[in-house]
mmCIF file of the N, C-alpha and C atoms, coordinates in Angstrom:
data_MODEL
# 
_entry.id   MODEL 
# 
loop_
_atom_site.group_PDB 
_atom_site.id 
_atom_site.type_symbol 
_atom_site.label_atom_id 
_atom_site.label_alt_id 
_atom_site.label_comp_id 
_atom_site.label_asym_id 
_atom_site.label_entity_id 
_atom_site.label_seq_id 
_atom_site.pdbx_PDB_ins_code 
_atom_site.Cartn_x 
_atom_site.Cartn_y 
_atom_site.Cartn_z 
_atom_site.occupancy 
_atom_site.B_iso_or_equiv 
_atom_site.pdbx_formal_charge 
_atom_site.auth_seq_id 
_atom_site.auth_comp_id 
_atom_site.auth_asym_id 
_atom_site.auth_atom_id 
_atom_site.pdbx_PDB_model_num 
ATOM 1   N N  . LEU A 1 1  ? 99.532  -265.943 -142.433 1.00 0.00 ? 1  LEU A N  1 
ATOM 2   C CA . LEU A 1 1  ? 99.883  -264.599 -142.817 1.00 0.00 ? 1  LEU A CA 1 
ATOM 3   C C  . LEU A 1 1  ? 101.058 -264.066 -142.014 1.00 0.00 ? 1  LEU A C  1 
ATOM 4   N N  . HIS A 1 2  ? 101.144 -264.450 -140.753 1.00 0.00 ? 2  HIS A N  1 
ATOM 5   C CA . HIS A 1 2  ? 102.255 -263.967 -139.935 1.00 0.00 ? 2  HIS A CA 1 
ATOM 6   C C  . HIS A 1 2  ? 103.588 -264.379 -140.555 1.00 0.00 ? 2  HIS A C  1 
ATOM 7   N N  . LEU A 1 3  ? 103.713 -265.643 -140.948 1.00 0.00 ? 3  LEU A N  1 
ATOM 8   C CA . LEU A 1 3  ? 104.953 -266.120 -141.563 1.00 0.00 ? 3  LEU A CA 1 
ATOM 9   C C  . LEU A 1 3  ? 105.233 -265.384 -142.868 1.00 0.00 ? 3  LEU A C  1 
ATOM 10  N N  . ILE A 1 4  ? 104.222 -265.255 -143.732 1.00 0.00 ? 4  ILE A N  1 
ATOM 11  C CA . ILE A 1 4  ? 104.413 -264.564 -145.006 1.00 0.00 ? 4  ILE A CA 1 
ATOM 12  C C  . ILE A 1 4  ? 104.843 -263.122 -144.777 1.00 0.00 ? 4  ILE A C  1 
ATOM 13  N N  . ASN A 1 5  ? 104.146 -262.422 -143.910 1.00 0.00 ? 5  ASN A N  1 
ATOM 14  C CA . ASN A 1 5  ? 104.470 -261.009 -143.659 1.00 0.00 ? 5  ASN A CA 1 
ATOM 15  C C  . ASN A 1 5  ? 105.799 -260.821 -142.938 1.00 0.00 ? 5  ASN A C  1 
ATOM 16  N N  . SER A 1 6  ? 106.279 -261.849 -142.245 1.00 0.00 ? 6  SER A N  1 
ATOM 17  C CA . SER A 1 6  ? 107.565 -261.712 -141.556 1.00 0.00 ? 6  SER A CA 1 
ATOM 18  C C  . SER A 1 6  ? 108.743 -261.765 -142.529 1.00 0.00 ? 6  SER A C  1 
ATOM 19  N N  . VAL A 1 7  ? 108.556 -262.342 -143.704 1.00 0.00 ? 7  VAL A N  1 
ATOM 20  C CA . VAL A 1 7  ? 109.646 -262.417 -144.682 1.00 0.00 ? 7  VAL A CA 1 
ATOM 21  C C  . VAL A 1 7  ? 109.413 -261.520 -145.894 1.00 0.00 ? 7  VAL A C  1 
ATOM 22  N N  . ARG A 1 8  ? 108.216 -261.016 -146.063 1.00 0.00 ? 8  ARG A N  1 
ATOM 23  C CA . ARG A 1 8  ? 107.907 -260.145 -147.200 1.00 0.00 ? 8  ARG A CA 1 
ATOM 24  C C  . ARG A 1 8  ? 108.171 -258.693 -146.846 1.00 0.00 ? 8  ARG A C  1 
ATOM 25  N N  . HIS A 1 9  ? 108.604 -257.937 -147.827 1.00 0.00 ? 9  HIS A N  1 
ATOM 26  C CA . HIS A 1 9  ? 108.745 -256.496 -147.687 1.00 0.00 ? 9  HIS A CA 1 
ATOM 27  C C  . HIS A 1 9  ? 108.657 -255.888 -149.078 1.00 0.00 ? 9  HIS A C  1 
ATOM 28  N N  . SER A 1 10 ? 108.509 -254.605 -149.161 1.00 0.00 ? 10 SER A N  1 
ATOM 29  C CA . SER A 1 10 ? 108.274 -253.936 -150.447 1.00 0.00 ? 10 SER A CA 1 
ATOM 30  C C  . SER A 1 10 ? 109.440 -254.084 -151.417 1.00 0.00 ? 10 SER A C  1 
ATOM 31  N N  . ASP A 1 11 ? 110.647 -254.364 -150.934 1.00 0.00 ? 11 ASP A N  1 
ATOM 32  C CA . ASP A 1 11 ? 111.802 -254.548 -151.810 1.00 0.00 ? 11 ASP A CA 1 
ATOM 33  C C  . ASP A 1 11 ? 111.957 -255.990 -152.306 1.00 0.00 ? 11 ASP A C  1 
ATOM 34  N N  . CYS A 1 12 ? 111.103 -256.880 -151.858 1.00 0.00 ? 12 CYS A N  1 
ATOM 35  C CA . CYS A 1 12 ? 111.187 -258.297 -152.219 1.00 0.00 ? 12 CYS A CA 1 
ATOM 36  C C  . CYS A 1 12 ? 110.403 -258.541 -153.509 1.00 0.00 ? 12 CYS A C  1 
ATOM 37  N N  . PRO A 1 13 ? 111.073 -258.963 -154.586 1.00 0.00 ? 13 PRO A N  1 
ATOM 38  C CA . PRO A 1 13 ? 110.376 -259.167 -155.857 1.00 0.00 ? 13 PRO A CA 1 
ATOM 39  C C  . PRO A 1 13 ? 109.600 -260.486 -155.943 1.00 0.00 ? 13 PRO A C  1 
ATOM 40  N N  . THR A 1 14 ? 109.732 -261.341 -154.954 1.00 0.00 ? 14 THR A N  1 
ATOM 41  C CA . THR A 1 14 ? 109.067 -262.636 -154.983 1.00 0.00 ? 14 THR A CA 1 
ATOM 42  C C  . THR A 1 14 ? 107.553 -262.468 -154.884 1.00 0.00 ? 14 THR A C  1 
ATOM 43  N N  . ARG A 1 15 ? 106.829 -263.153 -155.763 1.00 0.00 ? 15 ARG A N  1 
ATOM 44  C CA . ARG A 1 15 ? 105.361 -263.138 -155.723 1.00 0.00 ? 15 ARG A CA 1 
ATOM 45  C C  . ARG A 1 15 ? 104.897 -264.419 -155.036 1.00 0.00 ? 15 ARG A C  1 
ATOM 46  N N  . ILE A 1 16 ? 103.953 -264.286 -154.115 1.00 0.00 ? 16 ILE A N  1 
ATOM 47  C CA . ILE A 1 16 ? 103.437 -265.433 -153.365 1.00 0.00 ? 16 ILE A CA 1 
ATOM 48  C C  . ILE A 1 16 ? 101.962 -265.600 -153.708 1.00 0.00 ? 16 ILE A C  1 
ATOM 49  N N  . PHE A 1 17 ? 101.581 -266.839 -154.002 1.00 0.00 ? 17 PHE A N  1 
ATOM 50  C CA . PHE A 1 17 ? 100.201 -267.157 -154.338 1.00 0.00 ? 17 PHE A CA 1 
ATOM 51  C C  . PHE A 1 17 ? 99.663  -268.195 -153.371 1.00 0.00 ? 17 PHE A C  1 
ATOM 52  N N  . ASP A 1 18 ? 98.397  -268.067 -153.021 1.00 0.00 ? 18 ASP A N  1 
ATOM 53  C CA . ASP A 1 18 ? 97.700  -269.063 -152.219 1.00 0.00 ? 18 ASP A CA 1 
ATOM 54  C C  . ASP A 1 18 ? 96.771  -269.813 -153.165 1.00 0.00 ? 18 ASP A C  1 
ATOM 55  N N  . VAL A 1 19 ? 96.884  -271.130 -153.162 1.00 0.00 ? 19 VAL A N  1 
ATOM 56  C CA . VAL A 1 19 ? 95.984  -271.937 -153.983 1.00 0.00 ? 19 VAL A CA 1 
ATOM 57  C C  . VAL A 1 19 ? 95.119  -272.777 -153.057 1.00 0.00 ? 19 VAL A C  1 
ATOM 58  N N  . TYR A 1 20 ? 93.869  -272.967 -153.456 1.00 0.00 ? 20 TYR A N  1 
ATOM 59  C CA . TYR A 1 20 ? 92.919  -273.699 -152.635 1.00 0.00 ? 20 TYR A CA 1 
ATOM 60  C C  . TYR A 1 20 ? 92.372  -274.855 -153.451 1.00 0.00 ? 20 TYR A C  1 
ATOM 61  N N  . GLY A 1 21 ? 92.206  -275.973 -152.819 1.00 0.00 ? 21 GLY A N  1 
ATOM 62  C CA . GLY A 1 21 ? 91.605  -277.130 -153.471 1.00 0.00 ? 21 GLY A CA 1 
ATOM 63  C C  . GLY A 1 21 ? 91.307  -278.200 -152.439 1.00 0.00 ? 21 GLY A C  1 
ATOM 64  N N  . ILE A 1 22 ? 90.729  -279.252 -152.916 1.00 0.00 ? 22 ILE A N  1 
ATOM 65  C CA . ILE A 1 22 ? 90.336  -280.347 -152.031 1.00 0.00 ? 22 ILE A CA 1 
ATOM 66  C C  . ILE A 1 22 ? 91.523  -281.282 -151.822 1.00 0.00 ? 22 ILE A C  1 
ATOM 67  N N  . THR A 1 23 ? 91.928  -281.468 -150.592 1.00 0.00 ? 23 THR A N  1 
ATOM 68  C CA . THR A 1 23 ? 93.087  -282.288 -150.256 1.00 0.00 ? 23 THR A CA 1 
ATOM 69  C C  . THR A 1 23 ? 92.927  -283.724 -150.729 1.00 0.00 ? 23 THR A C  1 
ATOM 70  N N  . GLU A 1 24 ? 91.733  -284.259 -150.613 1.00 0.00 ? 24 GLU A N  1 
ATOM 71  C CA . GLU A 1 24 ? 91.519  -285.676 -150.924 1.00 0.00 ? 24 GLU A CA 1 
ATOM 72  C C  . GLU A 1 24 ? 91.844  -286.027 -152.374 1.00 0.00 ? 24 GLU A C  1 
ATOM 73  N N  . VAL A 1 25 ? 91.760  -285.070 -153.279 1.00 0.00 ? 25 VAL A N  1 
ATOM 74  C CA . VAL A 1 25 ? 92.065  -285.345 -154.680 1.00 0.00 ? 25 VAL A CA 1 
ATOM 75  C C  . VAL A 1 25 ? 93.267  -284.543 -155.173 1.00 0.00 ? 25 VAL A C  1 
ATOM 76  N N  . SER A 1 26 ? 93.948  -283.842 -154.271 1.00 0.00 ? 26 SER A N  1 
ATOM 77  C CA . SER A 1 26 ? 95.124  -283.026 -154.619 1.00 0.00 ? 26 SER A CA 1 
ATOM 78  C C  . SER A 1 26 ? 94.893  -282.198 -155.882 1.00 0.00 ? 26 SER A C  1 
ATOM 79  N N  . ASP A 1 27 ? 93.851  -281.403 -155.852 1.00 0.00 ? 27 ASP A N  1 
ATOM 80  C CA . ASP A 1 27 ? 93.449  -280.638 -157.024 1.00 0.00 ? 27 ASP A CA 1 
ATOM 81  C C  . ASP A 1 27 ? 93.242  -279.185 -156.630 1.00 0.00 ? 27 ASP A C  1 
ATOM 82  N N  . TRP A 1 28 ? 93.906  -278.262 -157.341 1.00 0.00 ? 28 TRP A N  1 
ATOM 83  C CA . TRP A 1 28 ? 93.725  -276.842 -157.084 1.00 0.00 ? 28 TRP A CA 1 
ATOM 84  C C  . TRP A 1 28 ? 92.468  -276.356 -157.775 1.00 0.00 ? 28 TRP A C  1 
ATOM 85  N N  . ALA A 1 29 ? 91.728  -275.486 -157.122 1.00 0.00 ? 29 ALA A N  1 
ATOM 86  C CA . ALA A 1 29 ? 90.492  -274.960 -157.696 1.00 0.00 ? 29 ALA A CA 1 
ATOM 87  C C  . ALA A 1 29 ? 90.500  -273.437 -157.792 1.00 0.00 ? 29 ALA A C  1 
ATOM 88  N N  . THR A 1 30 ? 91.194  -272.762 -156.868 1.00 0.00 ? 30 THR A N  1 
ATOM 89  C CA . THR A 1 30 ? 91.249  -271.298 -156.894 1.00 0.00 ? 30 THR A CA 1 
ATOM 90  C C  . THR A 1 30 ? 92.678  -270.835 -156.629 1.00 0.00 ? 30 THR A C  1 
ATOM 91  N N  . VAL A 1 31 ? 92.934  -269.575 -156.995 1.00 0.00 ? 31 VAL A N  1 
ATOM 92  C CA . VAL A 1 31 ? 94.259  -268.999 -156.760 1.00 0.00 ? 31 VAL A CA 1 
ATOM 93  C C  . VAL A 1 31 ? 94.099  -267.504 -156.489 1.00 0.00 ? 31 VAL A C  1 
ATOM 94  N N  . VAL A 1 32 ? 94.937  -266.988 -155.590 1.00 0.00 ? 32 VAL A N  1 
ATOM 95  C CA . VAL A 1 32 ? 94.959  -265.559 -155.290 1.00 0.00 ? 32 VAL A CA 1 
ATOM 96  C C  . VAL A 1 32 ? 96.389  -265.169 -154.932 1.00 0.00 ? 32 VAL A C  1 
ATOM 97  N N  . GLU A 1 33 ? 96.818  -263.999 -155.405 1.00 0.00 ? 33 GLU A N  1 
ATOM 98  C CA . GLU A 1 33 ? 98.147  -263.510 -155.046 1.00 0.00 ? 33 GLU A CA 1 
ATOM 99  C C  . GLU A 1 33 ? 98.075  -262.849 -153.672 1.00 0.00 ? 33 GLU A C  1 
ATOM 100 N N  . VAL A 1 34 ? 99.052  -263.163 -152.818 1.00 0.00 ? 34 VAL A N  1 
ATOM 101 C CA . VAL A 1 34 ? 99.138  -262.567 -151.488 1.00 0.00 ? 34 VAL A CA 1 
ATOM 102 C C  . VAL A 1 34 ? 100.091 -261.380 -151.580 1.00 0.00 ? 34 VAL A C  1 
ATOM 103 N N  . HIS A 1 35 ? 99.555  -260.198 -151.416 1.00 0.00 ? 35 HIS A N  1 
ATOM 104 C CA . HIS A 1 35 ? 100.343 -258.978 -151.567 1.00 0.00 ? 35 HIS A CA 1 
ATOM 105 C C  . HIS A 1 35 ? 101.085 -258.622 -150.289 1.00 0.00 ? 35 HIS A C  1 
ATOM 106 N N  . ASP A 1 36 ? 102.079 -257.770 -150.425 1.00 0.00 ? 36 ASP A N  1 
ATOM 107 C CA . ASP A 1 36 ? 102.866 -257.287 -149.301 1.00 0.00 ? 36 ASP A CA 1 
ATOM 108 C C  . ASP A 1 36 ? 101.955 -256.673 -148.234 1.00 0.00 ? 36 ASP A C  1 
ATOM 109 N N  . ARG A 1 37 ? 102.172 -257.049 -146.987 1.00 0.00 ? 37 ARG A N  1 
ATOM 110 C CA . ARG A 1 37 ? 101.419 -256.557 -145.823 1.00 0.00 ? 37 ARG A CA 1 
ATOM 111 C C  . ARG A 1 37 ? 99.933  -256.938 -145.848 1.00 0.00 ? 37 ARG A C  1 
ATOM 112 N N  . ALA A 1 38 ? 99.633  -258.075 -146.417 1.00 0.00 ? 38 ALA A N  1 
ATOM 113 C CA . ALA A 1 38 ? 98.245  -258.551 -146.464 1.00 0.00 ? 38 ALA A CA 1 
ATOM 114 C C  . ALA A 1 38 ? 97.729  -258.786 -145.044 1.00 0.00 ? 38 ALA A C  1 
ATOM 115 N N  . ILE A 1 39 ? 96.460  -258.489 -144.840 1.00 0.00 ? 39 ILE A N  1 
ATOM 116 C CA . ILE A 1 39 ? 95.842  -258.760 -143.533 1.00 0.00 ? 39 ILE A CA 1 
ATOM 117 C C  . ILE A 1 39 ? 94.823  -259.889 -143.630 1.00 0.00 ? 39 ILE A C  1 
ATOM 118 N N  . THR A 1 40 ? 94.441  -260.246 -144.853 1.00 0.00 ? 40 THR A N  1 
ATOM 119 C CA . THR A 1 40 ? 93.556  -261.385 -145.074 1.00 0.00 ? 40 THR A CA 1 
ATOM 120 C C  . THR A 1 40 ? 93.945  -262.070 -146.383 1.00 0.00 ? 40 THR A C  1 
ATOM 121 N N  . ILE A 1 41 ? 93.514  -263.318 -146.519 1.00 0.00 ? 41 ILE A N  1 
ATOM 122 C CA . ILE A 1 41 ? 93.651  -264.044 -147.784 1.00 0.00 ? 41 ILE A CA 1 
ATOM 123 C C  . ILE A 1 41 ? 92.260  -264.542 -148.142 1.00 0.00 ? 41 ILE A C  1 
ATOM 124 N N  . THR A 1 42 ? 91.817  -264.207 -149.338 1.00 0.00 ? 42 THR A N  1 
ATOM 125 C CA . THR A 1 42 ? 90.499  -264.671 -149.781 1.00 0.00 ? 42 THR A CA 1 
ATOM 126 C C  . THR A 1 42 ? 90.628  -266.046 -150.419 1.00 0.00 ? 42 THR A C  1 
ATOM 127 N N  . LEU A 1 43 ? 89.494  -266.631 -150.764 1.00 0.00 ? 43 LEU A N  1 
ATOM 128 C CA . LEU A 1 43 ? 89.483  -267.916 -151.452 1.00 0.00 ? 43 LEU A CA 1 
ATOM 129 C C  . LEU A 1 43 ? 90.110  -267.789 -152.833 1.00 0.00 ? 43 LEU A C  1 
ATOM 130 N N  . GLY A 1 44 ? 90.033  -266.622 -153.430 1.00 0.00 ? 44 GLY A N  1 
ATOM 131 C CA . GLY A 1 44 ? 90.650  -266.395 -154.723 1.00 0.00 ? 44 GLY A CA 1 
ATOM 132 C C  . GLY A 1 44 ? 89.674  -266.581 -155.876 1.00 0.00 ? 44 GLY A C  1 
ATOM 133 N N  . GLU A 1 45 ? 90.230  -266.553 -157.071 1.00 0.00 ? 45 GLU A N  1 
ATOM 134 C CA . GLU A 1 45 ? 89.446  -266.698 -158.292 1.00 0.00 ? 45 GLU A CA 1 
ATOM 135 C C  . GLU A 1 45 ? 89.532  -268.133 -158.783 1.00 0.00 ? 45 GLU A C  1 
ATOM 136 N N  . PRO A 1 46 ? 88.442  -268.641 -159.347 1.00 0.00 ? 46 PRO A N  1 
ATOM 137 C CA . PRO A 1 46 ? 88.472  -270.008 -159.876 1.00 0.00 ? 46 PRO A CA 1 
ATOM 138 C C  . PRO A 1 46 ? 89.491  -270.159 -161.004 1.00 0.00 ? 46 PRO A C  1 
ATOM 139 N N  . ILE A 1 47 ? 90.178  -271.293 -161.013 1.00 0.00 ? 47 ILE A N  1 
ATOM 140 C CA . ILE A 1 47 ? 91.083  -271.641 -162.095 1.00 0.00 ? 47 ILE A CA 1 
ATOM 141 C C  . ILE A 1 47 ? 90.234  -272.068 -163.295 1.00 0.00 ? 47 ILE A C  1 
ATOM 142 N N  . ASP A 1 48 ? 90.786  -272.002 -164.494 1.00 0.00 ? 48 ASP A N  1 
ATOM 143 C CA . ASP A 1 48 ? 90.066  -272.332 -165.737 1.00 0.00 ? 48 ASP A CA 1 
ATOM 144 C C  . ASP A 1 48 ? 89.116  -273.522 -165.591 1.00 0.00 ? 48 ASP A C  1 
ATOM 145 N N  . ASP A 1 49 ? 87.923  -273.365 -166.161 1.00 0.00 ? 49 ASP A N  1 
ATOM 146 C CA . ASP A 1 49 ? 86.885  -274.412 -166.186 1.00 0.00 ? 49 ASP A CA 1 
ATOM 147 C C  . ASP A 1 49 ? 86.431  -274.841 -164.792 1.00 0.00 ? 49 ASP A C  1 
ATOM 148 N N  . THR A 1 50 ? 86.544  -273.949 -163.822 1.00 0.00 ? 50 THR A N  1 
ATOM 149 C CA . THR A 1 50 ? 86.139  -274.259 -162.455 1.00 0.00 ? 50 THR A CA 1 
ATOM 150 C C  . THR A 1 50 ? 85.043  -273.293 -162.018 1.00 0.00 ? 50 THR A C  1 
ATOM 151 N N  . GLU A 1 51 ? 84.044  -273.820 -161.333 1.00 0.00 ? 51 GLU A N  1 
ATOM 152 C CA . GLU A 1 51 ? 82.978  -273.005 -160.754 1.00 0.00 ? 51 GLU A CA 1 
ATOM 153 C C  . GLU A 1 51 ? 82.959  -273.228 -159.254 1.00 0.00 ? 51 GLU A C  1 
ATOM 154 N N  . ILE A 1 52 ? 82.872  -272.145 -158.495 1.00 0.00 ? 52 ILE A N  1 
ATOM 155 C CA . ILE A 1 52 ? 82.836  -272.208 -157.035 1.00 0.00 ? 52 ILE A CA 1 
ATOM 156 C C  . ILE A 1 52 ? 81.494  -271.649 -156.574 1.00 0.00 ? 52 ILE A C  1 
ATOM 157 N N  . THR A 1 53 ? 80.787  -272.406 -155.761 1.00 0.00 ? 53 THR A N  1 
ATOM 158 C CA . THR A 1 53 ? 79.538  -271.924 -155.163 1.00 0.00 ? 53 THR A CA 1 
ATOM 159 C C  . THR A 1 53 ? 79.522  -272.315 -153.690 1.00 0.00 ? 53 THR A C  1 
ATOM 160 N N  . VAL A 1 54 ? 78.682  -271.653 -152.928 1.00 0.00 ? 54 VAL A N  1 
ATOM 161 C CA . VAL A 1 54 ? 78.482  -271.984 -151.517 1.00 0.00 ? 54 VAL A CA 1 
ATOM 162 C C  . VAL A 1 54 ? 77.015  -272.333 -151.361 1.00 0.00 ? 54 VAL A C  1 
ATOM 163 N N  . ASP A 1 55 ? 76.730  -273.508 -150.800 1.00 0.00 ? 55 ASP A N  1 
ATOM 164 C CA . ASP A 1 55 ? 75.330  -273.918 -150.666 1.00 0.00 ? 55 ASP A CA 1 
ATOM 165 C C  . ASP A 1 55 ? 74.693  -273.334 -149.404 1.00 0.00 ? 55 ASP A C  1 
ATOM 166 N N  . HIS A 1 56 ? 73.437  -273.668 -149.173 1.00 0.00 ? 56 HIS A N  1 
ATOM 167 C CA . HIS A 1 56 ? 72.688  -273.099 -148.042 1.00 0.00 ? 56 HIS A CA 1 
ATOM 168 C C  . HIS A 1 56 ? 73.249  -273.513 -146.679 1.00 0.00 ? 56 HIS A C  1 
ATOM 169 N N  . LYS A 1 57 ? 74.076  -274.559 -146.645 1.00 0.00 ? 57 LYS A N  1 
ATOM 170 C CA . LYS A 1 57 ? 74.712  -274.984 -145.392 1.00 0.00 ? 57 LYS A CA 1 
ATOM 171 C C  . LYS A 1 57 ? 76.131  -274.420 -145.267 1.00 0.00 ? 57 LYS A C  1 
ATOM 172 N N  . ARG A 1 58 ? 76.466  -273.455 -146.148 1.00 0.00 ? 58 ARG A N  1 
ATOM 173 C CA . ARG A 1 58 ? 77.771  -272.787 -146.171 1.00 0.00 ? 58 ARG A CA 1 
ATOM 174 C C  . ARG A 1 58 ? 78.909  -273.729 -146.527 1.00 0.00 ? 58 ARG A C  1 
ATOM 175 N N  . ARG A 1 59 ? 78.606  -274.754 -147.335 1.00 0.00 ? 59 ARG A N  1 
ATOM 176 C CA . ARG A 1 59 ? 79.638  -275.661 -147.837 1.00 0.00 ? 59 ARG A CA 1 
ATOM 177 C C  . ARG A 1 59 ? 80.143  -275.127 -149.171 1.00 0.00 ? 59 ARG A C  1 
ATOM 178 N N  . ILE A 1 60 ? 81.439  -275.248 -149.377 1.00 0.00 ? 60 ILE A N  1 
ATOM 179 C CA . ILE A 1 60 ? 82.039  -274.825 -150.639 1.00 0.00 ? 60 ILE A CA 1 
ATOM 180 C C  . ILE A 1 60 ? 81.884  -275.964 -151.631 1.00 0.00 ? 60 ILE A C  1 
ATOM 181 N N  . LEU A 1 61 ? 81.293  -275.665 -152.791 1.00 0.00 ? 61 LEU A N  1 
ATOM 182 C CA . LEU A 1 61 ? 81.110  -276.663 -153.834 1.00 0.00 ? 61 LEU A CA 1 
ATOM 183 C C  . LEU A 1 61 ? 81.985  -276.294 -155.021 1.00 0.00 ? 61 LEU A C  1 
ATOM 184 N N  . ILE A 1 62 ? 82.764  -277.243 -155.476 1.00 0.00 ? 62 ILE A N  1 
ATOM 185 C CA . ILE A 1 62 ? 83.676  -277.028 -156.595 1.00 0.00 ? 62 ILE A CA 1 
ATOM 186 C C  . ILE A 1 62 ? 83.192  -277.864 -157.763 1.00 0.00 ? 62 ILE A C  1 
ATOM 187 N N  . GLY A 1 63 ? 82.993  -277.220 -158.904 1.00 0.00 ? 63 GLY A N  1 
ATOM 188 C CA . GLY A 1 63 ? 82.526  -277.938 -160.088 1.00 0.00 ? 63 GLY A CA 1 
ATOM 189 C C  . GLY A 1 63 ? 82.998  -277.228 -161.338 1.00 0.00 ? 63 GLY A C  1 
ATOM 190 N N  . GLY A 1 64 ? 82.389  -277.586 -162.438 1.00 0.00 ? 64 GLY A N  1 
ATOM 191 C CA . GLY A 1 64 ? 82.733  -276.987 -163.715 1.00 0.00 ? 64 GLY A CA 1 
ATOM 192 C C  . GLY A 1 64 ? 82.507  -277.991 -164.823 1.00 0.00 ? 64 GLY A C  1 
ATOM 193 N N  . SER A 1 65 ? 82.906  -277.621 -166.020 1.00 0.00 ? 65 SER A N  1 
ATOM 194 C CA . SER A 1 65 ? 82.646  -278.488 -167.168 1.00 0.00 ? 65 SER A CA 1 
ATOM 195 C C  . SER A 1 65 ? 83.349  -279.839 -167.060 1.00 0.00 ? 65 SER A C  1 
ATOM 196 N N  . ARG A 1 66 ? 84.469  -279.871 -166.350 1.00 0.00 ? 66 ARG A N  1 
ATOM 197 C CA . ARG A 1 66 ? 85.203  -281.146 -166.197 1.00 0.00 ? 66 ARG A CA 1 
ATOM 198 C C  . ARG A 1 66 ? 85.456  -281.503 -164.738 1.00 0.00 ? 66 ARG A C  1 
ATOM 199 N N  . ARG A 1 67 ? 84.790  -280.837 -163.808 1.00 0.00 ? 67 ARG A N  1 
ATOM 200 C CA . ARG A 1 67 ? 85.030  -281.080 -162.381 1.00 0.00 ? 67 ARG A CA 1 
ATOM 201 C C  . ARG A 1 67 ? 83.705  -281.297 -161.668 1.00 0.00 ? 67 ARG A C  1 
ATOM 202 N N  . ARG A 1 68 ? 83.718  -282.198 -160.699 1.00 0.00 ? 68 ARG A N  1 
ATOM 203 C CA . ARG A 1 68 ? 82.553  -282.425 -159.851 1.00 0.00 ? 68 ARG A CA 1 
ATOM 204 C C  . ARG A 1 68 ? 83.036  -282.842 -158.465 1.00 0.00 ? 68 ARG A C  1 
ATOM 205 N N  . TYR A 1 69 ? 83.169  -281.852 -157.564 1.00 0.00 ? 69 TYR A N  1 
ATOM 206 C CA . TYR A 1 69 ? 83.627  -282.122 -156.196 1.00 0.00 ? 69 TYR A CA 1 
ATOM 207 C C  . TYR A 1 69 ? 82.729  -281.378 -155.233 1.00 0.00 ? 69 TYR A C  1 
ATOM 208 N N  . GLY A 1 70 ? 82.670  -281.836 -154.000 1.00 0.00 ? 70 GLY A N  1 
ATOM 209 C CA . GLY A 1 70 ? 81.980  -281.118 -152.948 1.00 0.00 ? 70 GLY A CA 1 
ATOM 210 C C  . GLY A 1 70 ? 82.752  -281.237 -151.660 1.00 0.00 ? 70 GLY A C  1 
ATOM 211 N N  . LEU A 1 71 ? 82.932  -280.145 -150.963 1.00 0.00 ? 71 LEU A N  1 
ATOM 212 C CA . LEU A 1 71 ? 83.646  -280.148 -149.689 1.00 0.00 ? 71 LEU A CA 1 
ATOM 213 C C  . LEU A 1 71 ? 82.622  -280.007 -148.585 1.00 0.00 ? 71 LEU A C  1 
ATOM 214 N N  . LEU A 1 72 ? 82.488  -281.007 -147.792 1.00 0.00 ? 72 LEU A N  1 
ATOM 215 C CA . LEU A 1 72 ? 81.509  -280.993 -146.704 1.00 0.00 ? 72 LEU A CA 1 
ATOM 216 C C  . LEU A 1 72 ? 82.177  -280.511 -145.436 1.00 0.00 ? 72 LEU A C  1 
ATOM 217 N N  . GLY A 1 73 ? 81.432  -279.764 -144.654 1.00 0.00 ? 73 GLY A N  1 
ATOM 218 C CA . GLY A 1 73 ? 82.026  -279.352 -143.395 1.00 0.00 ? 73 GLY A CA 1 
ATOM 219 C C  . GLY A 1 73 ? 81.477  -278.102 -142.852 1.00 0.00 ? 73 GLY A C  1 
# 
């Protein structure tokens, strides 16, 4: 966020998005726009046909009609 906020300002028309996914399969699962002067970035909203859940061990699980992934950690 420090880097983003150091170059962003209200006169800058550039839109910045954060995408999240599992590195091992190079697949995006969620997306969120990072607004000017953001203080946090959330996980975002699931991309089409994607379901995001958190299990009892606080692991992020990514699935959907055509996806089956699990992020352990």
